[in-house]
C-alpha positions in Angstrom: -214.7 175.5 64.2 -214.9 178.5 66.3 -218.7 179.1 67.0 -220.0 182.9 65.8 -220.9 185.3 68.4 -224.1 185.6 66.5 -225.4 185.1 63.4 -227.3 188.2 61.9 -227.5 191.7 62.6 -225.8 192.9 65.6 -226.7 197.3 66.1 -223.7 199.2 67.2 -225.7 201.1 69.2 -226.1 204.8 69.8 -225.3 206.3 72.9 -228.4 208.5 74.5 -227.3 212.2 76.2 -228.6 214.8 78.3 -228.2 218.2 76.4 -225.4 218.7 79.2 -223.6 215.8 77.5 -223.8 213.5 80.3 -225.0 209.7 79.5 -229.1 209.2 79.1 -229.3 205.3 80.8 -232.9 205.7 81.4 -233.1 206.2 77.4 -230.5 204.0 76.5 -232.6 201.5 78.4 -235.4 202.2 76.3 -233.4 201.7 72.9 -232.0 198.4 74.1 -235.6 197.3 74.8 -236.5 198.7 71.1 -233.7 196.6 69.5 -234.8 193.3 71.0 -238.2 193.6 70.5 -237.8 194.1 67.0 -235.6 191.0 66.8 -232.1 192.2 66.8 -229.3 189.5 67.0 -226.8 191.0 69.3 -225.8 194.5 70.7 -222.2 196.1 70.6 -222.0 198.8 72.9 -219.3 201.4 73.4 -218.1 201.6 69.7 -217.7 204.1 67.3 -221.5 204.6 67.0 -221.7 204.6 70.8 -219.0 207.4 70.9 -217.0 205.5 73.4 -213.7 207.9 72.5 -215.3 210.7 74.6 -216.1 208.5 77.4 -214.2 208.6 80.6 -213.0 205.1 81.7 -215.7 205.2 84.6 -218.6 205.7 82.1 -217.3 203.4 79.5 -217.6 200.5 82.4 -220.9 201.9 83.3 -222.2 202.2 80.0 -221.2 198.4 79.3 -222.6 197.2 82.9 -225.9 199.0 82.3 -226.3 197.4 79.0 -225.1 194.0 80.2 -227.6 194.1 83.0 -230.7 195.6 81.0 -230.2 193.4 78.0 -230.1 190.2 80.8 -228.8 187.4 78.1 -231.8 188.0 75.6 -229.0 188.4 73.2 -225.0 188.7 73.0 -223.6 192.1 74.2 -220.5 192.9 72.4 -218.2 195.5 74.2 -216.0 197.9 72.4 -212.7 198.2 74.3 -210.4 198.7 71.7 -207.3 201.2 71.9 -204.0 202.3 70.6 -202.4 201.8 73.7 -202.1 197.8 74.0 -201.9 198.0 78.1 -205.1 200.1 78.1 -207.2 198.1 75.9 -206.1 195.1 77.8 -207.3 196.5 81.1 -210.4 197.6 79.7 -211.0 194.5 78.2 -210.6 192.3 81.4 -213.1 195.4 83.0 -215.5 194.3 80.3 -215.4 190.8 80.8 -215.9 191.2 84.7 -219.0 193.6 83.8 -220.6 190.6 81.8 -219.9 191.0 78.1 -220.1 188.1 76.1 -217.8 189.3 73.5 -215.1 192.0 72.9 -214.4 194.2 70.0 -210.9 195.6 69.3 -210.2 198.4 66.8 -206.6 198.4 65.2 -204.2 200.7 66.7 -204.9 204.5 65.6 -202.7 207.5 65.1 -199.5 205.6 66.5 -200.7 202.7 64.2 -198.1 199.9 64.1 -196.2 197.2 61.8 -198.4 194.3 60.7 -196.0 192.5 63.3 -197.0 194.8 65.9 -200.6 194.2 65.0 -199.9 190.5 66.0 -198.3 191.3 69.2 -201.3 193.8 70.2 -203.9 191.8 70.0 -202.4 188.9 71.2 -201.7 190.6 74.6 -205.3 191.4 74.8 -206.6 188.1 73.9 -204.1 186.1 76.4 -205.6 188.2 79.0 -209.2 187.3 78.6 -211.7 184.3 78.5 -214.4 185.8 76.2 -214.2 185.8 72.3 -212.7 188.6 70.4 -213.7 190.5 67.4 -211.2 192.1 65.4 -212.0 195.6 64.0 -210.5 196.4 60.3 -211.2 200.1 59.8 -208.6 201.7 57.6 -210.7 204.7 56.9 -210.4 206.0 60.6 -207.1 204.1 61.8 -205.3 204.5 58.5 -203.8 201.1 58.8 -205.3 197.5 57.5 -204.9 194.2 58.8 -202.9 191.9 56.0 -203.9 188.6 55.0 -200.8 186.7 56.8 -201.8 188.9 59.9 -205.0 187.7 59.8 -204.0 184.1 59.1 -201.8 184.1 62.4 -204.3 185.8 64.6 -207.0 183.5 63.8 -204.8 180.6 65.5 -205.4 182.2 68.8 -208.4 180.5 70.6 -209.8 183.8 72.0 -209.6 185.6 68.4 -213.0 184.3 67.0 -214.3 186.9 64.2 -213.3 190.3 62.6 -215.6 193.2 61.8 -214.3 194.0 58.3 -215.2 197.6 57.4 -212.2 198.0 54.8 -214.4 197.6 51.7 -211.6 195.4 50.0 -213.7 192.6 48.9 -210.3 190.8 47.8 -208.9 190.8 51.2 -212.2 189.8 52.1 -212.5 186.9 50.1 -208.8 185.7 51.0 -210.1 185.8 54.8 -212.8 183.0 53.6 -210.1 180.9 51.7 -207.2 181.1 54.0 -208.6 181.4 57.6 -211.4 179.1 56.9 -213.1 177.9 60.2 -210.7 179.8 62.3 -212.2 183.4 61.9 -215.9 184.3 61.4 -216.4 187.4 59.4 -219.0 190.0 59.7 -219.6 193.2 57.5 -219.0 196.7 58.7 -220.8 198.0 56.2 -224.5 198.0 55.9 -224.1 198.4 52.2 -222.0 195.5 52.0 -223.2 192.9 54.2 -225.2 190.7 51.6 -222.4 190.2 49.3 -220.3 189.1 52.6 -223.1 186.9 53.8 -223.0 185.3 50.2 -219.3 184.7 50.6 -219.8 182.8 54.2 -219.9 185.8 56.5 -221.9 185.3 59.4 -223.8 188.9 59.6 -223.3 192.7 59.9 -222.2 195.0 62.7 -224.6 197.8 61.6 -225.2 201.4 62.0 -228.5 201.1 59.9 -230.3 198.8 62.5 -230.2 201.7 65.3 -233.7 203.1 63.2 -234.6 199.7 61.5 -233.2 196.7 63.5 -236.5 194.7 62.2 -235.9 195.3 58.6 -232.0 194.8 58.9 -232.4 191.3 60.9 -234.9 190.3 58.4 -232.5 191.2 55.1 -230.0 189.0 56.8 -232.2 186.1 57.8 -233.4 186.1 54.3 -229.9 185.7 53.0 -229.2 182.9 55.2 -232.1 181.3 54.1 -230.8 181.7 50.6 -233.6 184.0 49.6 -231.0 186.7 48.1 -233.4 188.2 45.4 -235.7 189.3 48.2 -232.9 190.0 50.7 -231.5 192.1 48.0 -235.2 193.8 47.4 -235.2 194.6 51.1 -231.5 196.1 51.2 -232.3 197.9 48.0 -235.4 199.8 49.5 -233.4 200.8 52.3 -230.3 201.6 50.7 -230.6 205.2 50.2 -231.4 205.4 54.3 -228.2 203.0 54.8 -226.0 205.6 52.5 -227.7 208.9 54.1 -226.3 207.3 57.6 -223.3 208.6 56.5 -223.8 211.8 54.8 -221.4 213.3 57.8 -219.4 211.7 60.4 -220.9 208.7 62.1 -222.8 208.7 64.4 -223.9 212.4 63.5 -226.6 211.3 61.0 -227.9 208.2 63.0 -228.4 210.1 66.3 -230.3 212.9 64.0 -232.4 209.9 62.4 -233.4 208.6 66.1 -234.1 212.2 67.3 -236.5 212.4 63.9 -238.0 209.3 65.2 -238.3 210.6 68.8 -235.9 207.6 70.4 -233.2 209.7 71.7 -231.8 213.5 71.4 -229.3 213.8 68.9 -226.6 215.8 71.6 -223.6 214.6 71.0 -220.0 215.2 72.7 -217.4 217.8 71.0 -215.8 217.6 68.4 -219.1 216.1 66.9 -221.5 218.7 65.9 -225.0 218.8 64.5 -225.5 218.4 60.9 -226.4 221.6 58.9 -230.1 221.8 57.7 -229.2 220.9 54.1 -228.3 217.3 55.3 -230.8 216.7 57.9 -233.5 217.6 55.3 -231.8 214.7 52.9 -231.8 212.5 55.4 -235.1 213.4 56.3 -236.5 212.8 52.8 -235.2 209.0 52.8 -236.6 208.3 56.2 -240.1 209.8 54.9 -239.8 207.8 51.5 -240.0 204.5 53.5 -242.4 205.8 55.9 -239.9 205.8 58.7 -241.1 209.0 59.7 
C-alpha cells in the first residue's frame, strides 16, 4: 500500500501578482498562512491555478522555495513541475525536490501530446530521477490526451508514482482505477463538484480551486465524508455548489482571482494571455459569494 500524500482538501493555490505582473511574495505568504489557519490539508503550488505556465524557470523555483519555507512542514507542499518536454519536466522536478517539496504534480504532455506508451516513458523518466512521490494529473480538457486504464496500471507499479489528480470527469475510468490499480495508486478529484462521489468510491480527497476562498468549508466537506456522514457533507457541498461552478465561468484562474480580490485577499492581476472577466460575469460570481455570506 502506498501512503497517501494527504487526505482531505489541498488548495491549488493562486499566485498573487503586483500590477506589473511581478510576483507578490508578501501577499503569497499571507495566503499560505490563511489556508493553514483555516485547516487546509495540503497546498499545491505552481499548478494551473498558480499560473506556472507563464513563470520563468527562476520564478517557478523561487515560488516553490518560498511556499516550502513559509509552510514550514505544517502541511504537505506539492509542486507542479509537469511539462510537455520530458527532459524539462525531469529537471524541474529535481529542482523542486531540492527546494524541499514533499511531492510533485505532473500533468500529461499537452500540444505535442503522445501515445499511451509515450505516457509511460514520459512519466517513468521523471519518476526514475526523483525520490519524492509523484501525483499524475489527468486533465484532457486542457491537454487533449487522457491516461488509459492500462497505462495507469503500468505506471502504478512504479514506487515513486503515488497517486493521480483525476480531472477527466470520466467516472467509468475512475471506477476502473480503483478496481484495477487498488492500493498502488491513490486517487484525488481534480474537480470540486465531483470530489464527494470520488471519496465515496475510495478516493483520498480533492485538489481544489474552491478552497482558495473557502478552505475551512472544503476541508470540512471532505472530513464529513471520511467520517461517513455523507448527508451532511452533501448538504454543505450543495450549499456551495453555485460558487464552485461560478469559479469556472471563465478560464481558471480568472474567476478565482476575481473572487479573492472581492474578498480583499489579493489583487486580480494576471499575466497575458489571461485577462479580467467582463462585468456581467463578475456580477454573477459576486452574487454567488454574497448568497453564502462570503462577502
